C-alpha positions as CSV (number, residue, x, y, z in Angstrom):
1,X,-23.3,68.7,-1.4
2,X,-24.1,65.1,0.1
3,X,-26.8,64.9,-2.6
4,X,-24.2,65.8,-5.5
5,X,-21.8,63.2,-4.1
6,X,-24.8,60.6,-4.0
7,X,-26.1,61.5,-7.4
8,X,-22.5,61.1,-9.0
9,X,-22.1,58.2,-7.8
10,X,-25.4,56.5,-8.8
11,X,-24.3,57.7,-12.3
12,X,-21.0,56.2,-12.3
13,X,-22.6,52.9,-11.2
14,X,-25.3,53.2,-13.8
15,X,-23.0,53.6,-16.6
16,X,-21.0,50.7,-15.2
17,X,-23.9,48.5,-15.3
18,X,-24.9,49.5,-18.6
19,X,-21.7,48.8,-20.2
20,X,-21.0,45.6,-18.6
21,X,-24.5,44.3,-19.9
22,X,-23.5,45.5,-23.3
23,X,-20.1,43.6,-23.4
24,X,-22.3,40.3,-22.3
25,X,-24.7,40.9,-25.4
26,X,-21.7,41.0,-27.7
27,X,-20.2,37.8,-26.3
28,X,-23.2,35.7,-26.8
29,X,-23.6,36.4,-30.5
30,X,-22.3,33.6,-32.7
31,X,-22.2,33.0,-36.3
32,X,-22.0,29.4,-37.6
33,X,-22.0,28.2,-41.5
34,X,-23.9,24.9,-41.7
35,X,-22.6,22.8,-44.8
36,X,-25.8,20.8,-45.9
37,X,-26.8,18.3,-48.7
38,X,-29.7,20.6,-50.0
39,X,-29.5,20.4,-53.9
40,X,-30.2,24.0,-54.7
41,X,-34.0,23.7,-55.3
42,X,-36.0,26.8,-54.8
43,X,-38.5,24.5,-52.6
44,X,-36.0,23.8,-50.1
45,X,-34.5,27.3,-49.9
46,X,-38.2,28.5,-49.4
47,X,-38.4,26.0,-46.3
48,X,-35.1,27.1,-44.9
49,X,-36.2,31.1,-45.3
50,X,-39.5,30.2,-43.6
51,X,-38.3,28.2,-40.6
52,X,-35.0,29.4,-39.5
53,X,-35.3,32.8,-39.0
54,X,-38.4,32.1,-36.9
55,X,-36.1,30.0,-34.5
56,X,-35.6,31.6,-31.0
57,X,-32.5,33.5,-31.0
58,X,-31.4,33.9,-34.7
59,X,-30.3,37.6,-35.7
60,X,-29.7,36.9,-39.2
61,X,-29.4,34.0,-42.0
62,X,-28.1,33.6,-45.4
63,X,-27.7,30.9,-47.9
64,X,-25.3,30.1,-50.8
65,X,-26.9,27.4,-53.0
66,X,-24.0,26.7,-55.0
67,X,-21.8,26.0,-51.7
68,X,-24.8,24.3,-50.2
69,X,-24.2,26.4,-47.1
70,X,-26.5,28.2,-44.4
71,X,-24.8,31.0,-42.5
72,X,-26.8,31.8,-39.4
73,X,-25.9,34.4,-36.8
74,X,-27.6,34.0,-33.6
75,X,-27.9,34.6,-29.6
76,X,-25.8,31.5,-28.0
77,X,-28.2,32.3,-24.7
78,X,-31.2,31.2,-26.6
79,X,-30.1,28.6,-29.1
80,X,-27.4,26.4,-30.2
81,X,-25.6,24.7,-33.0
82,X,-27.5,21.4,-32.0
83,X,-30.8,23.2,-31.7
84,X,-30.4,24.7,-35.3
85,X,-29.2,21.4,-36.8
86,X,-32.2,19.6,-35.4
87,X,-34.5,22.5,-37.1
88,X,-33.1,21.7,-40.5
89,X,-33.4,18.2,-40.0
90,X,-37.2,18.5,-39.2
91,X,-37.5,20.2,-42.8
92,X,-35.3,17.5,-44.3
93,X,-32.3,19.3,-44.6
94,X,-29.2,17.2,-43.6
95,X,-26.1,19.0,-42.2
96,X,-23.2,17.6,-43.1
97,X,-20.7,19.9,-40.8
98,X,-20.8,23.3,-38.9
99,X,-17.7,25.5,-38.5
100,X,-17.6,29.1,-36.9
101,X,-17.8,31.8,-39.7
102,X,-14.6,33.4,-40.6
103,X,-15.0,37.2,-40.4
104,X,-14.8,39.1,-43.5
105,X,-11.2,40.6,-44.5
106,X,-11.3,44.4,-44.9
């Protein structure tokens, strides 16, 4: 009987720890829109595609050349807006401003 009670307690504690770590992972993900001065040239776009996804913590990236924006989804525990701005500046892309991405309307 004691073994069953101990086994049930271990299972409950294990599920609780797994749920808490899953919630932490969701909180750490952030999406930011970087407004740049890029002129829409394919060379600039290629540089961005080859550099930004390789940065530590970057989960997803998309560009809108007409609006001159780069939307980056990343893990806040591994990188930040400032680090990503510096990475863009290293490849000669100037960032005018940053803003949290607005969620898509359903």
